[in-house]
FITIKOL-82324 format. One line per 2 residues: number of its first residue (from 0); their letters; for each residue x, y, z of C-alpha. Coordinates in Angstrom, 1 decimal, padded with zeros to 4 digits. Layout:
NUM> a> X Y Z | ... .
END
This chain:
0> ml> -007.0 -003.4 002.6 | -010.4 -003.6 004.4 .
2> ig> -012.8 -000.9 003.2 | -016.6 -000.5 002.8 .
4> ey> -019.7 -001.3 004.8 | -021.7 -004.5 004.5 .
6> fh> -025.1 -005.3 006.0 | -025.5 -008.9 007.2 .
8> nl> -027.6 -010.9 009.6 | -026.5 -013.1 012.5 .
10> dt> -028.0 -016.5 012.4 | -029.5 -018.3 015.5 .
12> kg> -026.1 -019.9 016.2 | -024.4 -016.5 016.3 .
14> rv> -022.7 -016.9 012.9 | -022.2 -014.1 010.4 .
16> si> -020.9 -014.2 006.9 | -017.6 -012.3 006.4 .
18> ps> -017.6 -010.3 003.2 | -015.6 -012.2 000.6 .
20> kf> -013.5 -009.1 000.0 | -012.4 -009.3 003.6 .
22> rd> -011.6 -013.0 003.9 | -008.3 -013.0 002.1 .
24> dl> -007.1 -010.0 004.2 | -008.1 -011.6 007.5 .
26> gg> -006.9 -015.1 006.7 | -008.6 -018.3 007.8 .
28> tf> -008.0 -017.6 011.4 | -008.0 -014.1 012.8 .
30> vl> -008.2 -012.3 016.2 | -011.5 -010.8 017.3 .
32> sk> -011.3 -008.2 020.0 | -013.6 -005.9 021.9 .
34> gv> -013.3 -002.5 020.4 | -014.0 001.1 021.3 .
36> nd> -017.5 002.5 020.7 | -019.0 -000.9 021.7 .
38> cl> -018.1 -002.6 018.5 | -015.9 -005.6 017.8 .
40> ca> -012.7 -005.5 015.8 | -011.2 -008.3 013.7 .
42> ys> -007.5 -008.3 012.9 | -005.4 -010.6 010.7 .
44> ke> -002.8 -012.4 012.8 | -000.1 -010.0 011.3 .
46> ew> -002.1 -006.9 012.1 | -002.8 -008.2 015.6 .
48> ea> 000.9 -008.8 016.2 | 001.7 -005.2 015.2 .
50> fq> -001.1 -003.9 017.4 | 000.1 -006.1 020.3 .
52> he> 003.6 -004.8 019.9 | 002.4 -001.2 020.1 .
54> ll> 000.4 -002.0 023.3 | 003.4 -003.7 024.9 .
56> el> 005.6 -000.7 024.3 | 003.3 001.6 026.3 .
58> kg> 004.2 002.3 029.9 | 002.1 003.2 033.0 .
60> ad> -001.3 002.7 034.4 | -003.1 003.7 031.2 .
62> ar> -001.0 001.1 029.3 | -002.0 -001.6 031.8 .
64> kl> -005.6 -000.6 031.4 | -005.4 -000.9 027.6 .
66> rr> -003.6 -004.2 027.7 | -006.1 -005.7 030.0 .
68> ff> -009.0 -004.4 027.9 | -007.7 -005.6 024.6 .
70> fa> -005.9 -008.8 025.5 | -008.6 -010.1 027.9 .
72> ga> -011.2 -009.1 025.4 | -009.7 -011.0 022.4 .
74> te> -010.1 -014.5 021.0 | -009.1 -016.3 017.9 .
76> ce> -011.8 -017.0 015.4 | -011.9 -019.3 012.3 .
78> id> -013.8 -018.7 009.1 | -015.7 -021.8 008.1 .
80> tq> -015.9 -023.3 004.6 | -019.1 -021.2 003.9 .
82> gr> -017.3 -017.9 004.8 | -018.9 -017.5 008.2 .
84> vv> -017.6 -017.0 011.7 | -019.2 -017.7 015.1 .
86> ip> -019.3 -014.6 017.3 | -019.0 -015.9 020.9 .
88> pa> -021.9 -015.0 023.1 | -019.9 -012.6 025.4 .
90> yr> -018.7 -010.7 022.4 | -022.3 -010.5 021.0 .
92> ey> -023.4 -009.1 024.3 | -020.5 -006.6 024.6 .
94> an> -021.3 -005.1 021.1 | -025.1 -005.4 021.7 .
96> lg> -025.3 -007.5 018.5 | -028.8 -008.4 017.4 .
98> re> -029.9 -010.0 014.2 | -028.9 -007.1 012.0 .
100> vv> -025.2 -006.2 012.0 | -022.9 -004.0 009.9 .
102> iv> -019.4 -005.1 009.0 | -017.1 -002.2 008.3 .
104> gv> -013.7 -002.1 006.8 | -011.3 000.3 008.6 .
106> sn> -008.1 -000.3 006.6 | -006.2 -002.6 008.9 .
108> cm> -009.1 -004.1 010.8 | -012.7 -005.0 010.3 .
110> ei> -015.4 -003.8 012.7 | -018.7 -005.5 013.5 .
112> wn> -021.5 -003.2 014.8 | -025.1 -003.5 015.9 .
114> ke> -026.9 -002.0 012.9 | -028.8 000.6 015.0 .
116> dw> -025.6 001.7 016.8 | -023.7 002.0 013.5 .
118> ea> -026.5 004.2 012.1 | -026.6 006.4 015.2 .
120> ym> -022.8 006.7 015.1 | -022.8 007.7 011.4 .
122> nd> -025.6 010.2 012.0 | -023.6 012.0 014.7 .
124> ps> -023.3 015.7 013.9 | -019.6 015.5 014.5 .
126> ld> -019.4 013.4 011.3 | -020.9 015.9 008.9 .
128> se> -018.7 016.9 006.0 | -017.6 020.2 007.6 .
130> ei> -016.5 018.5 010.8 | -014.6 015.9 008.8 .
132> ed> -012.9 018.6 006.8 | -011.9 020.5 010.0 .
134> am> -010.5 017.2 011.4 | -008.6 016.6 008.2 .
136> er> -007.1 020.1 008.5 | -006.2 019.6 012.2 .
138> lg> -004.4 016.3 011.3 | -002.6 017.8 008.3 .
140> l> -004.5 015.8 005.6 .
END
């Protein structure tokens, strides 16, 4: 299970250390994909297969749009012996990644955010405790 938030730096070669707690869950090779909210998502191969299956079950124009977005925007990445992964340049550009990044566990996937974008997202008024409570009630939690 991928949970928590970790602050890291990209090095000059575009590498970032993956939190040790996440490495076992992701495996040595995982799928990195463009995500919503201009972040990147990393899935273990098993989680990617499940996500891929869900996308392939969808029908219609919206389904094609989602498949194109996620499949064209995905690549396999390998964690090196020092626990780092290279974020390809196009993915760094998509997520506006600078030197400071935040790695976030979201249960079945890991997200990589530009630090400033993550802080802005987390400071959004729709994420205050009352709004979260209302959303939980609407979802039956």
